[in-house]
Backbone as ProteinMPNN parsed JSONL, in Angstrom:
{"seq_chain_A": "XXXXXXXXXXXXXXXXXXXXXXXXXXXXXXXXXXXXXXXXXXXXXXXXXXXXXXXXXXXXXXXXXXXXXXXXXXXXXXXXXXXXXXXXXXXXXXXXXXXXXXXXXXXXXXXXXXXXXXXXXXXXXXXXXXXXXXXXXXXXXXXXXXXXXXXXXXXXXXXXXXXXXXXXXXXXXXXXXXXXXXXXXX", "coords_chain_A": {"N_chain_A": [[195.324, 73.727, 16.641], [194.244, 77.034, 17.059], [196.1, 79.87, 15.722], [197.001, 82.772, 18.384], [195.185, 85.46, 18.392], [195.551, 88.033, 17.805], [194.866, 91.599, 19.45], [193.183, 94.412, 18.358], [194.593, 97.499, 18.646], [195.274, 100.909, 19.731], [196.964, 102.042, 17.469], [195.581, 100.813, 15.323], [193.443, 102.139, 15.294], [194.001, 104.806, 14.449], [195.537, 104.348, 11.921], [193.384, 104.238, 10.223], [191.243, 105.441, 7.098], [190.268, 109.159, 6.893], [187.935, 109.234, 6.756], [186.719, 107.285, 8.28], [185.382, 105.752, 11.323], [186.416, 105.168, 14.354], [186.013, 102.213, 17.076], [187.487, 100.428, 19.287], [185.725, 97.7, 21.308], [185.889, 95.554, 23.906], [188.004, 94.442, 22.847], [187.442, 93.753, 19.713], [187.382, 95.547, 16.984], [185.746, 97.865, 15.527], [184.255, 99.897, 12.975], [182.928, 102.721, 11.212], [181.7, 104.695, 8.762], [182.114, 108.383, 9.102], [180.297, 110.632, 11.105], [177.24, 112.209, 9.536], [176.381, 115.517, 9.094], [173.592, 116.257, 10.102], [173.4, 114.724, 12.011], [175.225, 115.402, 13.276], [174.568, 118.051, 14.129], [172.181, 117.366, 15.586], [173.33, 116.384, 18.174], [175.002, 118.695, 18.836], [173.214, 120.502, 19.607], [171.626, 118.923, 21.53], [173.826, 118.586, 23.488], [174.566, 121.489, 24.026], [172.11, 122.49, 25.311], [172.46, 121.19, 27.372], [174.704, 121.193, 28.709], [174.867, 124.384, 29.747], [173.031, 124.302, 31.956], [173.604, 122.355, 33.343], [176.567, 121.639, 33.341], [177.535, 124.317, 33.966], [175.926, 125.435, 35.939], [174.432, 127.489, 35.208], [171.102, 128.267, 35.299], [170.663, 125.732, 36.23], [171.449, 122.861, 37.848], [174.037, 122.453, 37.874], [177.218, 120.948, 38.603], [178.118, 118.824, 36.79], [179.986, 116.93, 33.853], [179.998, 117.576, 30.763], [180.505, 115.924, 27.506], [181.088, 116.297, 23.914], [181.322, 113.355, 22.288], [183.695, 112.132, 23.616], [186.845, 110.905, 24.197], [187.328, 107.419, 25.931], [188.676, 105.073, 27.984], [188.314, 102.219, 29.261], [189.124, 98.963, 30.823], [189.839, 96.638, 29.193], [188.603, 97.755, 26.652], [190.019, 99.702, 24.899], [189.104, 102.315, 23.519], [186.464, 103.979, 23.267], [183.577, 105.674, 22.037], [181.348, 107.493, 22.614], [178.233, 109.661, 21.311], [177.149, 111.679, 23.173], [178.505, 111.76, 26.479], [177.853, 112.253, 30.189], [179.914, 113.103, 33.044], [178.954, 112.827, 36.43], [180.362, 115.209, 38.541], [181.079, 114.656, 41.339], [182.01, 112.362, 41.092], [184.302, 112.396, 38.828], [186.367, 114.541, 39.304], [188.032, 116.278, 38.01], [188.447, 117.12, 34.245], [190.979, 115.109, 32.477], [194.053, 115.982, 31.431], [196.023, 115.157, 29.462], [195.261, 112.548, 28.934], [193.28, 109.703, 28.095], [189.812, 109.388, 29.466], [189.213, 107.786, 32.016], [186.841, 106.719, 33.314], [183.825, 104.961, 34.118], [181.107, 106.636, 32.227], [178.351, 108.183, 33.335], [175.741, 108.74, 32.121], [174.979, 108.489, 28.785], [174.526, 109.175, 25.646], [173.141, 108.316, 22.802], [172.891, 108.555, 19.02], [170.927, 107.71, 16.708], [171.598, 106.345, 13.474], [171.782, 106.061, 9.714], [174.517, 104.429, 9.274], [175.292, 103.691, 12.017], [173.403, 102.659, 13.646], [172.578, 100.319, 13.92], [174.808, 98.843, 15.23], [174.945, 100.432, 17.583], [172.242, 99.786, 19.009], [172.762, 97.058, 19.008], [175.789, 96.669, 19.932], [176.705, 98.65, 21.437], [174.525, 99.176, 23.338], [173.895, 96.761, 24.968], [176.818, 96.668, 25.94], [177.269, 98.916, 27.293], [175.433, 98.48, 29.41], [176.382, 96.417, 30.534], [179.266, 97.529, 31.702], [178.176, 99.467, 33.734], [176.955, 101.678, 33.457], [174.469, 103.903, 34.432], [172.264, 105.687, 32.989], [170.677, 106.07, 29.551], [170.711, 107.185, 26.596], [168.957, 107.061, 23.8], [168.789, 108.435, 20.753], [166.246, 109.291, 18.019], [166.977, 110.065, 15.213], [165.206, 109.759, 12.493], [162.757, 109.135, 13.419], [162.226, 111.142, 14.974], [162.647, 111.168, 17.938], [163.655, 110.916, 21.581], [164.548, 108.205, 23.653], [164.72, 107.184, 26.737], [166.35, 105.535, 28.838], [166.803, 103.556, 32.261], [169.331, 101.687, 34.071], [168.708, 99.449, 35.94], [168.9, 97.242, 39.093], [169.94, 94.826, 38.577], [171.094, 94.75, 35.993], [170.036, 95.521, 34.196], [167.907, 96.999, 31.209], [165.972, 99.826, 31.665], [162.945, 100.941, 30.718], [162.374, 104.576, 30.748], [160.758, 106.499, 29.362], [159.493, 108.132, 26.508], [160.137, 110.685, 23.977], [159.184, 113.468, 21.894], [157.901, 115.379, 20.597], [157.674, 117.141, 23.017], [157.863, 120.285, 24.329], [158.639, 120.791, 26.712], [160.112, 118.739, 28.182], [161.176, 116.288, 30.924], [163.4, 114.707, 31.288], [165.111, 112.068, 32.984], [169.106, 111.329, 33.408], [168.555, 114.561, 33.802], [166.084, 115.783, 34.921], [166.112, 118.134, 36.329], [165.875, 119.921, 34.826], [163.589, 121.699, 32.024], [163.579, 120.309, 28.753], [163.323, 121.347, 25.08], [162.467, 119.249, 23.178], [161.676, 119.218, 20.062], [163.168, 121.439, 19.05], [165.837, 119.908, 18.919], [165.785, 118.85, 16.484], [165.668, 120.597, 14.314]], "CA_chain_A": [[195.069, 74.97, 17.624], [194.078, 78.42, 15.664], [196.862, 80.69, 16.687], [196.691, 83.273, 19.08], [194.563, 87.028, 17.692], [195.832, 90.011, 18.26], [193.987, 92.422, 19.93], [193.319, 95.675, 18.015], [195.063, 98.61, 19.342], [195.058, 102.592, 19.467], [197.76, 102.285, 16.258], [194.607, 100.382, 14.557], [192.374, 103.536, 15.218], [195.219, 105.786, 13.931], [195.768, 103.795, 11.003], [191.539, 104.235, 9.491], [191.481, 106.497, 6.692], [189.811, 109.943, 7.333], [186.438, 109.48, 6.749], [185.872, 106.419, 9.095], [185.786, 106.32, 12.659], [186.191, 103.633, 15.214], [186.206, 101.861, 18.148], [187.561, 99.329, 20.146], [184.646, 97.556, 22.355], [185.857, 94.397, 24.29], [188.993, 93.307, 21.649], [186.538, 93.813, 18.684], [187.497, 96.449, 16.283], [184.595, 98.664, 14.642], [184.576, 100.675, 12.168], [181.707, 103.116, 10.142], [181.607, 106.502, 8.307], [181.769, 109.623, 10.682], [178.633, 110.956, 11.511], [176.882, 113.446, 9.04], [175.877, 117.038, 9.646], [172.45, 116.385, 11.076], [173.137, 114.0, 13.244], [175.848, 116.054, 14.798], [173.946, 118.957, 14.419], [171.251, 117.435, 16.877], [174.317, 116.444, 19.254], [175.485, 119.516, 19.202], [171.816, 120.953, 20.241], [171.454, 117.988, 23.376], [174.823, 119.078, 24.453], [174.156, 122.848, 24.396], [171.184, 122.397, 26.268], [172.987, 120.557, 28.739], [175.966, 121.984, 29.296], [174.894, 125.464, 30.563], [172.211, 124.208, 33.626], [174.282, 121.142, 34.016], [178.068, 121.49, 33.731], [177.876, 125.005, 34.395], [175.028, 125.734, 36.782], [173.069, 128.478, 34.751], [169.962, 128.039, 35.337], [170.376, 124.389, 36.567], [172.211, 122.453, 39.435], [175.868, 121.846, 37.797], [178.05, 119.383, 38.745], [178.308, 117.42, 35.611], [180.74, 117.226, 33.324], [178.79, 117.153, 29.628], [181.531, 116.309, 26.529], [180.76, 115.258, 23.031], [182.696, 112.748, 21.35], [184.621, 111.732, 24.61], [187.983, 109.399, 24.269], [187.119, 106.617, 27.093], [189.222, 103.978, 27.563], [188.124, 101.407, 29.776], [189.382, 97.578, 30.715], [189.097, 95.572, 27.678], [188.154, 98.567, 25.607], [190.987, 101.027, 24.862], [188.716, 103.319, 22.67], [184.664, 104.104, 22.927], [183.549, 106.868, 21.99], [179.624, 107.76, 22.719], [177.965, 110.551, 20.838], [177.762, 112.503, 24.191], [178.688, 111.543, 27.697], [178.15, 112.555, 30.806], [179.998, 112.601, 34.309], [178.63, 113.898, 37.699], [181.669, 115.591, 39.207], [181.344, 114.417, 42.275], [182.903, 110.96, 40.692], [185.358, 112.837, 38.021], [186.518, 116.086, 39.7], [188.358, 117.338, 36.854], [188.987, 116.216, 33.383], [192.184, 115.116, 32.363], [194.501, 116.928, 30.036], [196.616, 114.384, 28.186], [195.104, 111.122, 28.588], [191.595, 109.362, 27.822], [188.984, 109.827, 30.631], [189.128, 106.109, 32.363], [185.92, 106.032, 34.295], [182.632, 104.848, 33.138], [180.415, 107.702, 32.262], [177.252, 108.326, 34.638], [175.11, 108.959, 31.376], [175.133, 108.443, 27.466], [173.824, 109.583, 24.375], [173.771, 107.694, 20.802], [172.345, 109.156, 18.083], [170.705, 106.814, 15.688], [171.73, 106.886, 12.221], [171.61, 104.487, 8.863], [175.231, 103.834, 9.638], [174.955, 103.344, 13.386], [171.994, 102.576, 14.158], [172.606, 98.634, 14.268], [175.95, 98.946, 16.009], [174.153, 101.772, 18.887], [171.957, 98.726, 19.578], [173.285, 95.395, 19.368], [176.925, 96.297, 20.563], [176.985, 99.418, 22.316], [173.726, 99.588, 24.405], [174.648, 96.295, 26.083], [177.848, 96.931, 26.423], [176.864, 99.997, 28.695], [174.731, 97.812, 30.402], [177.747, 95.529, 31.175], [179.62, 98.133, 32.517], [177.623, 100.067, 34.837], [176.325, 103.136, 32.936], [173.244, 104.188, 34.839], [171.759, 106.786, 32.051], [171.173, 105.682, 28.373], [169.635, 107.641, 25.78], [168.88, 106.948, 22.204], [168.04, 109.359, 20.25], [166.029, 108.975, 16.658], [166.396, 111.555, 13.809], [164.195, 109.656, 11.528], [161.101, 109.432, 14.368], [161.953, 111.94, 15.721], [162.387, 110.788, 19.534], [164.484, 110.143, 22.341], [163.871, 107.095, 24.55], [165.488, 107.086, 27.705], [166.71, 104.146, 29.877], [168.069, 103.637, 33.569], [170.148, 100.634, 34.421], [168.056, 98.359, 37.552], [169.978, 96.711, 39.701], [170.057, 93.523, 37.602], [171.794, 95.319, 34.984], [168.702, 95.411, 32.906], [167.58, 98.589, 31.324], [164.194, 99.947, 32.157], [162.595, 102.525, 29.535], [161.82, 105.614, 30.987], [160.012, 107.263, 28.344], [159.964, 108.502, 24.709], [160.101, 111.915, 23.967], [159.385, 113.621, 20.711], [157.477, 116.778, 19.922], [157.324, 117.949, 24.13], [158.726, 121.686, 24.883], [159.303, 120.845, 28.279], [160.301, 117.478, 28.582], [162.29, 116.203, 31.718], [164.383, 113.603, 31.289], [166.78, 111.318, 33.931], [169.264, 112.083, 35.152], [168.214, 115.905, 33.531], [164.921, 116.122, 35.126], [165.71, 119.106, 36.835], [165.447, 121.539, 33.708], [162.792, 120.886, 30.625], [164.039, 120.523, 27.437], [162.822, 121.603, 24.046], [163.092, 118.413, 22.645], [161.681, 119.725, 18.915], [164.757, 122.0, 18.613], [167.081, 119.15, 18.466], [165.679, 118.197, 14.875], [165.948, 121.388, 13.414]], "C_chain_A": [[195.104, 75.862, 16.875], [195.651, 79.016, 16.699], [196.227, 82.175, 16.73], [196.196, 84.445, 18.086], [195.192, 87.662, 17.951], [194.858, 90.614, 18.222], [194.282, 93.84, 19.257], [193.952, 96.417, 19.01], [194.867, 100.584, 18.85], [195.696, 102.698, 17.917], [197.043, 101.986, 15.273], [193.704, 101.53, 14.036], [193.153, 104.483, 14.397], [195.478, 105.571, 12.418], [194.072, 104.007, 9.617], [191.934, 105.368, 8.545], [190.409, 107.545, 7.134], [188.223, 110.33, 7.524], [185.865, 108.25, 7.242], [186.498, 106.85, 10.436], [185.539, 105.026, 13.172], [186.366, 103.486, 16.61], [186.652, 100.777, 18.906], [186.797, 98.394, 21.519], [185.241, 95.831, 22.805], [186.559, 93.825, 23.326], [188.373, 92.896, 20.398], [186.756, 95.856, 18.027], [186.47, 97.085, 15.332], [184.516, 99.537, 14.24], [182.982, 101.701, 11.631], [182.044, 104.177, 9.991], [181.432, 107.512, 9.61], [180.617, 110.309, 10.453], [178.42, 112.325, 10.197], [176.361, 115.029, 9.209], [174.564, 116.911, 10.24], [172.375, 115.909, 11.826], [174.163, 114.66, 14.261], [175.91, 117.313, 14.77], [172.639, 118.812, 15.846], [172.178, 117.027, 18.233], [174.821, 117.413, 19.615], [174.428, 120.343, 20.386], [171.543, 120.418, 21.569], [172.429, 118.538, 24.237], [174.647, 120.418, 24.879], [173.501, 122.937, 25.326], [171.603, 121.792, 27.891], [173.901, 120.833, 29.567], [176.053, 123.54, 29.916], [174.331, 124.738, 31.959], [173.35, 123.336, 34.174], [176.012, 121.11, 34.423], [178.21, 123.314, 34.197], [177.026, 125.834, 35.026], [174.368, 127.137, 35.986], [172.178, 127.947, 34.26], [169.878, 126.676, 35.787], [171.118, 124.22, 37.803], [173.523, 122.533, 39.218], [175.802, 120.982, 37.866], [178.012, 118.354, 37.947], [179.329, 118.301, 34.567], [179.832, 116.755, 31.458], [179.972, 116.802, 28.635], [180.56, 115.365, 25.165], [181.895, 114.485, 22.483], [183.674, 111.741, 22.32], [185.288, 110.616, 24.196], [187.807, 108.821, 25.745], [187.918, 105.868, 27.342], [188.89, 103.685, 28.991], [189.111, 99.881, 29.615], [188.882, 97.052, 29.709], [188.528, 96.297, 26.432], [188.912, 100.055, 25.749], [190.48, 102.014, 24.196], [187.349, 103.017, 22.65], [184.522, 105.259, 23.072], [181.461, 107.533, 21.733], [179.473, 108.648, 22.247], [178.295, 111.594, 22.005], [177.87, 111.899, 25.354], [178.757, 112.183, 28.908], [178.866, 111.893, 32.133], [179.642, 113.407, 35.464], [180.289, 114.003, 37.674], [182.388, 115.367, 40.4], [182.291, 112.805, 42.142], [184.074, 111.5, 39.71], [185.523, 114.364, 38.314], [186.61, 116.94, 38.393], [188.688, 116.636, 35.649], [190.342, 116.011, 33.061], [192.461, 115.417, 31.077], [195.069, 116.297, 28.735], [196.188, 113.427, 28.0], [193.79, 111.307, 28.442], [190.695, 109.33, 29.218], [189.199, 107.981, 31.016], [188.311, 105.654, 33.687], [184.578, 106.001, 33.72], [181.43, 106.182, 33.439], [179.07, 107.79, 33.068], [175.774, 108.741, 33.489], [175.635, 109.195, 29.671], [174.319, 108.43, 26.592], [174.408, 108.971, 23.193], [172.78, 108.279, 20.187], [172.151, 108.438, 16.899], [171.029, 107.483, 14.659], [171.916, 105.594, 11.14], [172.865, 103.8, 9.439], [175.803, 103.167, 10.98], [174.404, 103.09, 14.256], [171.943, 100.626, 14.868], [173.713, 98.659, 15.545], [175.646, 99.494, 17.399], [173.565, 100.158, 19.739], [172.227, 97.338, 19.861], [174.732, 95.626, 19.907], [177.218, 97.378, 21.811], [175.752, 99.54, 23.772], [173.722, 97.845, 25.485], [176.024, 96.32, 26.683], [177.904, 98.096, 27.427], [175.916, 99.478, 29.709], [175.923, 96.899, 31.258], [178.426, 96.259, 32.394], [179.165, 99.102, 33.413], [176.892, 100.868, 34.645], [174.83, 103.295, 33.424], [171.999, 104.888, 34.211], [171.63, 106.456, 30.821], [170.086, 106.619, 27.944], [169.718, 107.447, 24.425], [168.129, 107.385, 21.544], [167.61, 109.165, 18.627], [165.868, 109.653, 15.723], [165.211, 111.251, 13.355], [162.907, 109.434, 12.213], [161.453, 110.604, 14.907], [161.999, 111.843, 17.247], [163.443, 110.899, 20.209], [164.044, 109.29, 23.434], [165.09, 107.041, 25.661], [165.397, 105.778, 28.632], [167.391, 104.451, 31.399], [168.331, 102.094, 33.975], [169.386, 99.907, 36.077], [169.362, 97.524, 38.305], [170.868, 95.425, 39.454], [170.766, 93.387, 36.233], [171.037, 94.948, 33.725], [168.724, 96.888, 32.209], [166.205, 98.886, 31.149], [164.085, 101.219, 31.367], [161.822, 103.544, 30.592], [161.085, 106.685, 30.503], [160.1, 107.525, 27.237], [159.47, 109.745, 24.747], [159.755, 112.504, 22.814], [158.876, 115.21, 20.027], [156.883, 117.604, 21.774], [158.329, 119.104, 24.314], [159.342, 121.67, 26.043], [159.361, 119.496, 28.596], [161.664, 117.249, 29.902], [162.591, 114.702, 31.521], [165.434, 113.114, 32.181], [167.541, 111.416, 33.006], [168.972, 113.695, 35.048], [166.886, 116.247, 33.939], [164.859, 117.293, 35.822], [165.545, 120.638, 36.004], [164.845, 120.924, 32.89], [163.274, 121.52, 29.767], [163.268, 120.74, 26.271], [163.282, 120.456, 22.725], [162.725, 118.309, 21.176], [162.813, 120.427, 18.337], [165.588, 121.059, 18.222], [167.161, 118.517, 16.865], [165.811, 119.01, 14.311], [167.719, 121.364, 12.933]], "O_chain_A": [[195.882, 75.793, 15.923], [196.064, 78.716, 17.819], [195.475, 82.734, 15.932], [196.732, 84.466, 16.978], [195.17, 87.602, 19.18], [193.98, 90.496, 17.366], [195.347, 94.422, 19.465], [193.896, 96.047, 20.182], [194.42, 101.151, 17.853], [195.055, 103.37, 17.109], [197.343, 102.516, 14.203], [193.342, 101.807, 12.892], [192.492, 104.91, 13.451], [195.626, 106.559, 11.698], [194.048, 103.86, 8.395], [192.768, 106.197, 8.909], [189.503, 107.03, 7.79], [187.594, 111.216, 8.104], [184.732, 107.94, 6.872], [187.396, 107.63, 10.75], [184.83, 104.109, 12.759], [186.786, 104.399, 17.322], [185.686, 100.056, 19.16], [187.32, 98.441, 22.632], [184.994, 94.93, 22.003], [186.101, 92.814, 22.794], [188.666, 91.792, 19.939], [186.391, 96.926, 18.515], [186.496, 96.623, 14.191], [184.689, 100.455, 15.042], [181.918, 101.104, 11.796], [182.66, 104.797, 10.858], [180.833, 107.402, 10.68], [180.132, 110.405, 9.326], [179.265, 113.197, 9.993], [175.475, 114.897, 10.054], [174.456, 117.734, 11.148], [171.508, 116.181, 12.657], [174.141, 114.609, 15.491], [176.894, 117.922, 15.189], [172.297, 119.639, 16.691], [171.73, 117.361, 19.329], [175.252, 117.375, 20.767], [174.684, 120.677, 21.543], [171.286, 121.108, 22.555], [172.205, 118.915, 25.387], [174.565, 120.605, 26.093], [173.997, 123.42, 26.344], [171.171, 121.95, 29.033], [173.949, 120.759, 30.795], [177.075, 123.93, 30.481], [175.071, 124.612, 32.935], [173.926, 123.548, 35.241], [176.54, 120.696, 35.456], [179.21, 123.519, 34.884], [177.199, 127.034, 34.81], [173.633, 127.756, 36.754], [172.126, 127.312, 33.207], [168.703, 126.317, 35.724], [171.386, 125.1, 38.621], [174.275, 122.674, 40.182], [174.96, 120.15, 37.528], [177.895, 117.176, 38.282], [179.504, 119.509, 34.409], [179.221, 115.713, 31.225], [180.839, 117.624, 28.929], [179.806, 114.394, 25.229], [183.054, 114.846, 22.279], [184.283, 110.772, 21.867], [184.742, 109.56, 23.876], [188.069, 109.545, 26.705], [188.313, 105.767, 26.181], [189.057, 104.526, 29.874], [189.723, 99.633, 28.575], [187.7, 96.997, 29.37], [188.09, 95.727, 25.433], [188.61, 101.076, 26.367], [191.302, 102.923, 24.084], [186.946, 101.978, 22.127], [185.068, 105.957, 23.926], [180.764, 107.829, 20.763], [180.532, 109.267, 22.354], [179.328, 112.264, 22.004], [176.925, 111.11, 25.345], [179.785, 112.857, 28.982], [178.703, 110.717, 32.46], [179.982, 114.589, 35.516], [181.143, 113.31, 37.121], [183.564, 115.604, 40.676], [183.045, 112.331, 42.992], [185.064, 110.792, 39.897], [184.937, 115.252, 37.694], [185.875, 117.781, 37.877], [189.216, 115.535, 35.805], [191.036, 116.948, 33.457], [191.802, 115.316, 30.043], [194.861, 116.572, 27.554], [196.469, 112.962, 26.895], [193.143, 112.35, 28.536], [191.452, 109.188, 30.179], [189.309, 107.13, 30.134], [188.587, 104.877, 34.601], [184.192, 106.868, 32.936], [181.02, 106.565, 34.534], [179.066, 106.677, 33.595], [174.738, 109.041, 34.081], [176.547, 109.97, 29.385], [173.333, 107.697, 26.663], [175.541, 109.0, 22.714], [171.753, 108.536, 20.815], [173.036, 108.446, 16.043], [170.948, 108.706, 14.545], [172.133, 104.436, 11.496], [172.682, 102.747, 10.05], [176.636, 102.261, 10.979], [174.678, 103.194, 15.452], [171.458, 100.06, 15.848], [173.355, 98.493, 16.711], [176.163, 98.919, 18.357], [174.127, 99.565, 20.659], [171.903, 96.68, 20.849], [175.084, 94.602, 20.493], [177.786, 97.094, 22.866], [176.051, 99.896, 24.912], [173.536, 97.929, 26.699], [176.247, 95.997, 27.85], [178.696, 98.04, 28.369], [175.685, 100.075, 30.761], [176.128, 96.875, 32.471], [178.343, 95.947, 33.581], [180.112, 99.668, 33.96], [176.01, 101.056, 35.483], [173.975, 102.757, 32.72], [170.882, 104.771, 34.715], [172.799, 106.419, 30.437], [169.015, 106.866, 28.498], [170.792, 107.76, 23.912], [166.947, 107.044, 21.488], [168.546, 108.889, 17.877], [164.75, 109.93, 15.289], [164.224, 111.964, 13.535], [161.903, 109.559, 11.511], [160.474, 111.101, 15.465], [161.218, 112.613, 17.807], [164.448, 111.01, 19.507], [163.129, 109.704, 24.146], [166.266, 106.863, 25.343], [164.368, 105.212, 28.999], [168.238, 105.305, 31.656], [167.348, 101.381, 34.175], [169.879, 100.12, 37.184], [170.522, 97.355, 37.927], [171.972, 95.089, 39.883], [170.975, 92.377, 35.562], [171.313, 94.34, 32.69], [169.455, 97.793, 32.613], [165.417, 98.184, 30.514], [164.826, 102.202, 31.339], [160.771, 103.23, 31.149], [160.817, 107.682, 31.172], [161.106, 107.01, 26.748], [158.481, 110.012, 25.43], [160.265, 111.656, 22.081], [159.44, 115.902, 19.179], [155.953, 118.409, 21.833], [159.53, 118.865, 24.441], [160.326, 122.323, 26.39], [158.515, 119.103, 29.399], [162.757, 117.815, 29.887], [161.823, 113.752, 31.671], [166.547, 113.64, 32.185], [167.137, 111.569, 31.853], [169.107, 114.291, 36.116], [166.404, 117.14, 33.242], [163.728, 117.713, 36.065], [165.268, 121.795, 36.318], [165.141, 119.746, 32.686], [163.475, 122.732, 29.687], [162.191, 120.167, 26.433], [164.029, 120.621, 21.761], [163.306, 117.358, 20.654], [163.352, 120.077, 17.288], [166.169, 121.25, 17.154], [168.083, 117.97, 16.26], [166.239, 118.615, 13.227], [168.127, 122.11, 12.042]]}, "name": "protein", "num_of_chains": 1, "seq": "XXXXXXXXXXXXXXXXXXXXXXXXXXXXXXXXXXXXXXXXXXXXXXXXXXXXXXXXXXXXXXXXXXXXXXXXXXXXXXXXXXXXXXXXXXXXXXXXXXXXXXXXXXXXXXXXXXXXXXXXXXXXXXXXXXXXXXXXXXXXXXXXXXXXXXXXXXXXXXXXXXXXXXXXXXXXXXXXXXXXXXXXXX"}
């Protein structure tokens, strides 16, 4: 009989070198290098485009929290960090002050990079479906595209479309506002 394997903890994450980012998903510790400047710039652009109209209600409907790299703790997953995530304020009335968010996001966005592509496609995308995230975007800087997915009743991703050069893209769940996708690559 094999000895019981100790599950990774937040202490394991805290012990990682400064240039390494980690997540614990369903009892497995995954590590990767921190995102590079272009990856971060793209995430900042997407977050900024969504935050004004959807979080603050400036020129849009409001009603969302939009956060870069939020600390999320879920059952069997003490640490998962999407590049960007959003929660409808009707489900998450306030952001926690001293704790991680313990509620499945309503939307996640992952930016594919050479060090995260495989992890985002093979680990995180199916995980997001299993936990019931309704909307998922995959942003591919190399292809200059964003692919949007919606979870169906059978917990399968349905592709809603692919955008790349559209200056007035309406992408669920944020279709109320036209987004200028090419600006995200600058």
